[in-house]
C-alpha positions in Angstrom: 7.0 -28.1 17.7 4.3 -26.0 16.2 0.7 -27.2 16.5 -1.6 -26.3 13.7 -5.3 -25.6 13.9 -5.3 -23.9 10.5 -2.8 -22.2 8.1 -2.2 -19.2 10.4 -2.6 -20.7 13.9 1.1 -21.0 14.5 2.2 -21.2 18.1 5.9 -21.9 18.2 8.3 -20.9 15.4 10.5 -23.7 14.1 13.6 -23.0 16.0 17.1 -22.1 14.9 18.5 -25.6 15.0 16.3 -26.4 12.0 16.7 -23.3 9.9 19.8 -21.4 10.9 21.7 -22.9 8.0 19.0 -21.9 5.6 18.7 -18.2 4.8 16.9 -16.1 2.2 18.9 -16.0 -1.0 20.4 -12.6 -1.8 19.1 -13.0 -5.3 15.9 -11.2 -6.4 12.6 -12.4 -5.2 10.0 -13.6 -7.6 6.3 -12.7 -8.0 5.3 -15.7 -5.8 7.5 -14.4 -3.0 5.9 -11.0 -3.2 2.4 -12.5 -3.4 3.2 -14.5 -0.2 4.4 -11.3 1.5 1.4 -9.4 0.3 -1.0 -12.0 1.8 0.9 -11.9 5.1 1.1 -8.1 5.2 -2.7 -7.9 5.2 -3.1 -10.9 7.5 -1.1 -8.9 10.1 -4.2 -6.7 10.7 -6.1 -9.6 12.1 -3.6 -9.8 14.9 -4.3 -6.1 15.7 -8.1 -6.4 15.8 -10.0 -5.1 18.8 -13.6 -6.1 19.4 -15.7 -9.1 18.6 -13.7 -11.3 16.2 -15.6 -12.7 13.1 -16.0 -16.4 12.3 -13.5 -16.1 9.5 -10.7 -14.8 11.8 -7.5 -16.5 10.5 -5.0 -15.8 13.3 -6.6 -18.2 15.7 -4.5 -17.3 18.8 -6.4 -14.0 19.2 -9.7 -13.7 21.0 -12.4 -11.0 21.6 -11.2 -7.9 23.4 -12.3 -4.4 24.3 -16.0 -5.3 24.1 -17.0 -2.5 26.5 -14.9 0.3 24.9 -16.7 3.6 25.0 -19.2 2.5 27.7 -17.7 5.0 30.2 -18.7 7.7 27.7 -22.1 6.1 26.9 -21.1 5.4 23.3 -20.1 2.3 21.3 -16.4 2.4 20.5 -15.9 -1.3 20.1 -13.7 -2.4 17.2 -10.8 -0.8 15.4 -7.1 -1.6 15.7 -4.5 -1.6 18.4 -1.9 0.6 16.8 1.3 -1.3 17.7 2.5 -3.7 20.4 0.2 -2.2 23.0 -3.6 -2.3 23.6 -4.5 1.3 22.8 -6.6 2.6 20.0 -5.0 5.9 18.9 -7.1 7.9 16.5 -4.4 9.6 14.5 -2.3 6.6 13.5 -5.3 4.4 13.0 -6.8 7.0 10.6 -3.5 7.3 8.7 -3.2 3.5 8.5 -6.7 3.4 7.0 -5.9 6.2 4.5 -2.7 4.3 3.4 -4.4 0.9 3.2 -7.1 2.5 1.0 -4.5 4.3 -1.2 -2.8 1.0 -1.6 -6.0 -0.5 -3.0 -6.8 2.5 -5.1 -3.4 2.5 -6.8 -2.5 -1.2 -6.8 -5.7 -3.1 -6.0 -5.8 -4.4 -9.6 -2.6 -6.3 -8.7 -3.9 -7.8 -5.5 -5.8 -10.6 -7.2 -7.2 -13.0 -4.6 -6.1 -10.7 -1.8 -8.4 -7.8 -2.7 -11.2 -9.2 -0.5 -8.9 -9.4 2.5 -7.6 -5.9 1.8 -11.1 -4.5 1.8 -11.9 -6.4 5.0 -8.8 -4.8 6.7 -10.0 -1.4 5.7 -13.6 -1.9 6.7 -12.6 -3.1 10.2 -11.1 0.3 10.7 -13.7 2.4 8.9 -16.5 0.8 10.8 -14.8 2.0 14.0 -13.9 5.5 12.6 -17.6 5.9 11.7 -18.6 5.2 15.2 -15.9 7.5 16.6 -16.9 10.3 14.2 -20.6 10.1 14.8 -20.8 9.1 18.4 -21.7 12.7 19.2 -21.9 15.7 16.8 -18.5 17.1 16.1 -16.5 14.8 18.3 -13.9 12.1 17.8 -12.6 9.7 20.4 -9.1 8.5 21.1 -7.7 6.0 23.6 -5.9 6.7 26.8 -2.5 5.1 26.9 -1.3 5.9 30.4 -2.7 3.0 32.3 -2.2 0.6 29.5 1.6 1.2 29.2 2.0 0.3 32.9 0.9 -3.3 32.1 2.1 -6.1 29.9 -1.2 -7.8 29.3 -3.1 -9.6 26.6 -5.8 -7.5 25.0 -8.3 -10.3 25.9 -7.3 -9.7 29.6 -7.4 -6.0 29.8 -8.6 -4.7 33.2 -7.1 -1.2 33.1 -9.5 1.7 32.6 -10.6 2.1 29.0 -11.1 5.9 29.1 -11.8 7.7 25.9 -11.0 11.3 25.2 -12.7 13.5 22.7 -11.9 16.5 20.6 -14.7 18.9 20.3 -15.6 22.5 19.5 -14.1 23.5 22.8 -11.0 21.2 22.5 -10.3 21.1 18.8 -8.2 18.5 17.0 -7.9 19.5 13.4 -5.1 17.0 12.8 -6.9 13.9 14.0 -10.2 15.0 12.5 -8.8 15.9 9.1 -6.9 12.6 9.0 -10.1 10.8 9.8 -11.8 12.7 7.0 -9.0 11.6 4.6 -9.4 8.0 5.7 -13.1 7.9 5.2 -12.9 9.7 1.9 -10.1 7.4 0.6 -12.1 4.3 1.7 -15.2 5.6 0.0 -13.3 5.2 -3.3 -12.3 1.6 -2.4 -16.0 0.7 -1.8 -17.6 2.7 -4.5 -18.2 -0.2 -6.8 -18.4 -3.1 -4.3 -20.7 -1.4 -1.8 -22.1 1.9 -3.1 -24.3 2.6 -0.1 -21.4 2.1 2.4 -19.2 4.3 0.1 -21.8 7.1 0.2 -22.0 6.9 4.0 -18.2 7.1 4.3 -18.0 10.1 2.0 -20.8 12.0 3.7 -19.2 11.5 7.1 -15.8 12.5 5.7 -17.3 15.8 4.5 -18.9 16.5 7.9 -15.7 15.6 9.8 -13.6 17.8 7.6 -15.9 20.7 8.0 -15.5 20.3 11.8 -11.7 20.1 11.5 -11.5 23.2 9.4 -14.0 25.3 11.4 -12.6 24.5 14.8 -8.8 24.6 14.2 -6.2 23.4 16.6 -3.8 20.6 17.3 -5.3 17.7 19.3 -2.1 17.3 21.4 -2.9 20.6 22.9 -6.0 19.9 24.9 -5.3 16.1 25.0 -1.6 16.4 25.7 -1.5 14.0 28.7 -3.5 11.4 26.7 -1.5 11.4 23.4 2.0 12.7 24.3 4.7 11.6 24.0 3.1 8.7 22.1 1.5 10.5 19.1 2.0 14.2 19.6 1.2 16.3 16.6 4.7 17.6 15.9 4.0 18.9 12.4 0.9 20.8 13.4 -2.5 20.4 11.8 -2.2 22.4 8.6 -0.7 19.4 6.7 -3.7 17.2 7.7 -6.2 19.9 6.5 -4.6 20.0 3.1 -4.3 16.2 3.0 -8.0 15.8 3.9 -9.1 18.3 1.3 -7.1 16.6 -1.3 -8.7 13.2 -0.6 -12.2 14.8 -0.5 -11.5 16.3 -3.9 -10.4 13.0 -5.3 -13.3 11.1 -3.7 -16.1 13.6 -4.5 -14.8 15.4 -7.6 -16.4 18.5 -6.0 -14.7 21.7 -7.2 -15.1 23.3 -3.8 -12.3 21.2 -2.5 -10.0 22.2 -5.4 -10.9 25.8 -4.6 -10.0 25.1 -0.9 -6.6 23.7 -2.0 -5.9 26.7 -4.2 -6.8 29.2 -1.5 -5.1 27.5 1.4 -2.2 25.5 -0.2 0.5 28.0 0.4 -0.4 28.4 4.1 -0.7 24.7 4.6 2.7 23.6 3.3 2.5 23.6 -0.5 5.9 25.2 -0.8 7.5 23.3 2.0 9.9 20.6 1.0 9.5 17.9 3.7 11.3 14.6 3.3 9.6 12.2 5.8 6.1 11.0 5.1 4.5 9.5 8.2 1.4 9.4 10.5 2.4 12.9 11.6 3.6 14.7 8.5 1.5 14.4 5.4 3.2 17.0 3.2 5.1 14.6 0.8 2.0 12.4 0.4 -0.2 15.3 -0.4 2.1 16.6 -3.1 2.3 13.2 -4.8 -1.5 12.8 -4.6 -2.1 16.2 -6.0 0.5 15.9 -8.7 -1.7 13.3 -10.4 -4.2 16.0 -11.2 -1.5 17.9 -13.1 0.1 14.9 -14.7 -3.0 13.2 -15.8 -5.7 15.8 -16.0 -3.5 18.9 -16.8 -5.0 20.9 -13.9 -2.6 23.8 -14.0 -3.4 25.0 -10.5 -1.7 21.8 -9.3 1.5 22.2 -11.2 3.5 23.4 -8.1 2.7 20.1 -6.5 4.5 18.3 -9.3 7.6 20.5 -8.8 7.7 19.7 -5.1 7.0 16.0 -5.7 10.1 16.0 -7.9 12.1 17.6 -5.0 10.9 14.8 -2.7 11.7 12.1 -5.1 15.1 13.5 -6.0 16.0 13.5 -2.3 16.5 9.7 -2.5 18.8 9.8 -5.5 22.5 10.1 -4.8 24.2 12.7 -7.0 21.0 14.7 -7.2 21.3 18.4 -6.1 18.4 17.7 -3.8 19.8 14.5 -2.2 18.7 14.4 1.4 18.9 10.7 2.4 21.1 8.5 4.5 21.5 4.8 3.6 23.0 2.0 5.7 26.0 0.1 4.3 23.5 -2.5 3.2 21.5 0.0 1.3 18.5 0.6 3.6 17.0 4.1 3.7 17.7 5.4 7.2 15.8 8.2 9.0 15.7 7.5 12.7 16.8 5.0 15.4 13.2 4.3 16.4 10.8 2.4 14.0 12.8 3.4 11.0 11.0 1.0 8.7 7.8 3.2 8.9 9.7 5.8 6.8 11.0 3.1 4.4 7.6 1.6 3.6 6.0 5.0 3.2 8.8 6.3 1.0 8.7 3.2 -1.1 5.0 3.5 -1.6 5.3 7.1 -2.8 8.1 6.2 -5.2 6.0 3.5 -6.8 2.9 5.7 -6.9 4.7 8.6 -8.5 6.3 6.2 -11.0 2.8 5.2 -12.0 1.7 8.8 -12.4 4.8 9.6 -14.4 4.3 6.6 -16.7 0.7 7.5 -17.4 1.9 10.6 -19.3 5.4 9.5 -20.3 6.8 12.0 -17.9 9.9 12.1 -15.7 11.1 13.7 -12.5 13.5 16.6 -12.8 16.5 16.4 -10.5 18.4 19.5 -11.4 19.3 19.1 -15.1 18.9 15.3 -14.9 15.6 13.6 -15.9 14.7 10.6 -13.7 12.5 8.0 -15.2 9.8 5.9 -13.6 12.0 2.8 -14.0 14.6 4.5 -11.8 12.1 5.1 -9.1 10.9 1.5 -9.3 14.4 0.3 -9.0 15.0 2.3 -5.8 11.8 1.1 -4.3 12.5 -2.5 -5.1 15.8 -2.4 -3.3 14.0 -1.2 -0.2 11.3 -3.9 -0.4 13.8 -6.6 -1.0 15.9 -5.4 1.9 12.9 -5.7 4.3 12.1 -9.2 3.0 15.6 -10.5 3.6 18.0 -9.3 0.9 20.3 -7.6 3.5 23.6 -8.2 5.2 21.9 -10.1 8.1 19.8 -12.2 5.7 17.0 -11.5 8.1 13.4 -10.9 7.0 11.9 -8.0 9.0 8.4 -9.3 8.2 7.5 -11.8 10.8 6.6 -15.2 9.4 8.1 -14.5 6.0 11.1 -16.5 4.8 13.3 -18.8 6.8 14.8 -16.3 9.2 12.8 -13.6 10.9 12.6 -12.1 14.4 11.3 -14.4 17.1 11.0 -11.9 20.0 8.5 -9.3 18.9 7.6 -6.3 21.2 3.9 -7.2 21.2 1.7 -8.1 24.1 -0.6 -10.6 22.4 2.2 -12.3 20.5 4.5 -12.7 23.5 2.0 -14.0 26.0 0.3 -17.4 25.9 -2.9 -17.4 23.8 -6.2 -17.3 25.8 -7.1 -20.5 24.0 -4.0 -22.3 25.4 -4.0 -20.5 28.8 -7.5 -19.4 29.6 -6.7 -18.2 33.1 -6.4 -14.5 33.5 -2.9 -13.0 33.4 -2.9 -9.9 35.5 -1.2 -6.6 34.6 2.1 -7.1 36.5 2.2 -10.8 35.9 2.8 -10.4 32.2 6.1 -8.7 32.6 7.6 -12.2 33.1 6.9 -12.9 29.4 8.2 -9.5 28.3 11.6 -10.2 29.9 11.7 -13.8 28.9 14.3 -14.9 26.3 11.9 -17.5 24.9 10.5 -17.0 21.4 7.0 -15.6 21.1 4.4 -18.4 21.6 2.2 -16.8 18.9 3.5 -15.7 15.5 2.3 -12.3 14.5 2.3 -13.3 10.8 3.0 -10.4 8.4 4.1 -7.8 11.0 6.9 -5.5 9.7 9.0 -4.4 12.7 10.9 -1.2 13.4 14.0 -2.7 11.8 17.8 -2.4 12.0 20.0 0.5 12.9 22.1 2.7 10.7 24.8 -0.1 10.5 22.3 -2.8 9.5 22.4 -4.2 13.1 19.3 -5.7 14.6 18.7 -7.0 18.1 16.1 -9.7 18.2 15.1 -8.5 21.7 11.6 -8.0 22.9 12.7 -5.1 25.2 14.2 -3.2 22.3 10.9 -1.7 21.1 12.7 0.8 18.8 13.6 -2.2 16.6 11.3 -5.0 17.5 7.8 -3.4 17.7 5.3 -3.6 14.8 2.8 -0.9 13.9 -0.2 -0.8 11.7 1.2 2.3 9.8 4.4 0.4 8.9 2.5 -2.3 7.1 -0.2 -0.1 5.4 2.0 1.4 2.6 3.9 -1.8 2.3 0.7 -3.5 1.2 0.6 -1.4 -1.9 4.3 -1.9 -2.7 4.0 -5.6 -2.4 1.0 -5.6 -4.6 2.9 -3.7 -7.3 5.8 -6.2 -7.3 3.6 -9.3 -7.0 2.1 -8.4 -10.4 5.5 -8.7 -12.1 5.9 -12.1 -13.8 9.5 -12.2 -12.7 11.5 -9.9 -10.3 13.6 -7.5 -12.5 
């Protein structure tokens, strides 16, 4: 039976014999359900924290970890987030996560109500780290080394593998990770502009400096750092999309026309006319087009009109019957892109649908799918189906957000969740000894509340199996855009 030290100190889920007969209703969720999911989606980030935990930490089964990170390089790299179910701090996905959390607040923060403080705290935990990484040495950024870590199944509090840090520099450029970091800091500067102006100014100043470095010393970071980042987070799309993405965020944050001029001069070479249909930690092209389309839709900046056209192409790719239809859906209606961590594409696409719907509504506009106009309400309807599927309105009646609803995965591919808490089992669990827990059929002793997992396959099948990381592993970048989507729907008085 679960023992409670607080509202989020769950240790054992209530087992199937109690709730198997109770499943989430296939009817629409209401605003209270979305608000609950919103709170949990932000809470998830407390389970991913690295560093010295604060007194108000709510997931009580976690402890301090990574307190000497950066010491081998004589810099302070304590803090930040573990990206997924491992104990590594990868720069590229962490920065993308931060950008998307910030964009969620920028677009939908007014709908977050009592969760806005927690959302800002989640962003700041990351930006404090990114500031350290970006300023530890002039023109350098640091990323984690995954190779030793992935040979262990170990709690972050017990880590005894080398915590090597690798840097990009003028000699070993990494325009992708640097430009994404610039985007993250610039976006976050907008979030903190009113609540903490001095912090906001620091974020924006650093973003400008990091972007200058990214643009001046061009190259993909997975070239010089291949052994440290591949195959985990190779830069498959190249670095041009991050440069345009970073410039777009800097223009939005600074209102400096030099960034608009940069976008105009470099847009064609950096993907303006490329129609990409997957928005992720690697490929920023769809997100950049949606972001820049706002300048045309709301401010009538004619130079940005092409981004509206290509945003329409992206949006129309989800609409069956559209000449630009590019999507695959499962029999249960879930957008399906890949067999590994598919829900990252679902949450990112959902966020863009809702954000574009907002932009269209502001000017009474519509998306053009061939000769068919598509309204904002249509985009919202598509997004809602995806959100509801994730929360449990699906053939399996399974919520793919851990801790939400009556039926959710119990065997999460996550070291800290699957191993006994340091508070319950203070003795050190060595690298190899943890594999016993990985292969165990027992439910996770610690509930990673709010984590959205990789999700089901193309036939709506899901194996609640800790070893099936393609389906059962969470990631910070899956949750980040979902925060914004949940905020949008939580603001509705009733689910439409």
